[in-house]
N, C-alpha and C positions, 0 to 999 in steps of 0.2 A: 333302233330296232332295226338289224333286216329282215328285208324283204325276199330275198331273198333264200336265206336260212328258215324264213316260217314257213317258204312253200316248201322245202327241203324236207323238212322235219311232218311239215301237215300231211302229203307225198308218199313218205316211210311210214309216218306211221299207221294213216289210211289204206297201203299196201296190209302189212304185216296184224293191223286187228281183218281183217275181210273174214280168216280161217278162222277166230279164232272162238273157243266157247260163251266168253263174254255177247259177240255179237250175237248168238247162238238161242243166249238167257233174255238178248234186245227183242228176238225177233218171237221166240216161242208168249214172251209177256204182254207184242203187241200186239199180236193176233188176241188176244182173252182179257186184255183191256186197253182203255184209253190209250190211246198213240200217245197223247202230249203228258199225262203223267211218267211213261214210262221212260221217254225220253230226256225226262225236268230227271227222275230220281235215278238213271244211266248217268247223266250229265255230268248231277252231281259226283260222281261218286268218279270220274271216271277226271275230278279236275281236281280229288285230293289226293289224285293218285298223281299225278301230274305235278302237283305241290313237291311228294312226296321225290320222288322223282328228280326234280332239278334241284333238294336243296340234295340228295344225294351227289347230285352229281356238282353240285358245288363243294361238298366238303371234298370230293376229290383233289379236288386244283389247290387244296392245300398241300399238295404232299410237291418233294421234287418232282421237277417237268419230268424229265427222263422216268422218271417211277412212274408220275399220271398216267406219262405214253404205255409205260408198260400193260399197267391195267387196266386202260382202259382198249388196249388189246387181246389180252384176254379172255377179258370180256362181251368184247366182240366177238371175239372165233370165239365163245362158248355159247354166244345168242347162237350162232351159224351150224355149231352143230346141231341144237338142237333142236332147230329147224330140218335139216338137213335128216337128221337120223331121232329122234325124239319124238315121243308117240304124243295124236295132237289128238283130239277127241269131236273133229271136225263133225261125225254125222250126230253125235246125238247134243240136244243140251244139255246145261248143269242141273242134274238130277229136283232140286229147287228152284227149278223153274218154270220145269215141268208137274212139280206136284201142290202147284200152286191150284184151293180150289176157287173157280167162276164164280161164287156167290160177293169174290174179295172184290168191290169199282168202289170202295171209297177211293175219293181221292188218294185223303193223306194216306192211307194205306196201301193205296196200288206206289205211288211216289217211294214211300218206304220200301216197299216187296223189289220195286229195281234195283234200288242202292243200293240196300244189301246183296241179294245178288249179283251185280255186279264190282264190291267195293273186294267182298270178299272171292272175287273169283277173280279177278284181277293179279292180287301180291305175287311178288316172285314174277309176271308175264313177263315176254318179250318187248309190250310195248317199254312198259313200266323198265325192262335195261337201256332198251335202247334212249330210251329219252333219256335215262342217269348219265349216258353214254355222251349224247352229243349237248349235254346241259358242260360235262366237262373237257372234250373237247372244244367248244364252238368262243365258251367262256363269256357265252351269250343267254342267258340264264331267262329272258323272257321272251326273245324271238324265238328260242326253243317252244317254254311252255307253250308258247300263244301257238304255232303250229302242231304241238301237240294235244295241244283239248282244240284247238278243233280240228286236228285230224275227227280225230275220236269222236267227239260231237257229230264230224259229220256220216265217216260210218255207220255209228248207230242209226242214224234216222234214215239213212239208206234201209238200211238188215231192217226196220220198224217201217217205211213202209214202201221198200220193192216188196221182203220177203223175202223164202228162198227163193225166186225169177237169178238175185241176183251172185249167187255162184253156180249158177246154169251157162253167162255167158262163161268164168275162168272160172279152170277148175281149182276146188281147195287146195290142191297137192304143189300144182303150177305155181299158187302166190305163195304157198310156204318155200320151195327151191330159189326161186325169186329172189323173194325176201333174207335168205342165207345166200346168197351169192350176193349182194348188198352189203348183207354185214361181211363179211369174210372180205369184203373189197377192204374197208372200215378198219378191218384188223391188221390186213397191210398195213395199211395210211400209216397208223398210229403205229405199229410195231416198226416202221420201216423209220421216222417221227423218235422213236426210242432211241433206235437204233448207230444213230446221225448229233443224237446229244451223244 
């Protein structure tokens, strides 16, 4: 395992998830239900998504090296464009998080609700794409998986604990631009690597 890679992926995924809809879902659910069960449900959903993303990244490594670098560059570039110009629902949590009745406080129901909202909301998310790309680029799925999982778990815990005050420190649109810039840099690095081969 590569500690440097774990910390790199952790930091990038942490920042990428801050303005995400799943963060707001956890925030809303955490304000209505016991925080521990919300976090456990969200954490389980994120873990499954990381496993799926890392597996997809490993499949990318089966391509010839140059083709793989072009695919990774294209995915990073697409992610960057999405962050710079895509529509982001940073103001509103997903409807599923808002419409949960307050009366449902059974731990298993809270866990299942949090799991479902995050699991459904994360398909094709930028953090999932980034995780797959890092797994393919660095050929170290364990380090990438650990970094991505810890980043997602940490940001979820902070969302539940700190609530909406977290994004008062750094505006969501600034975080989106920073992440877009980071992904654009990785796209350029991957493209130049592909062109050298």
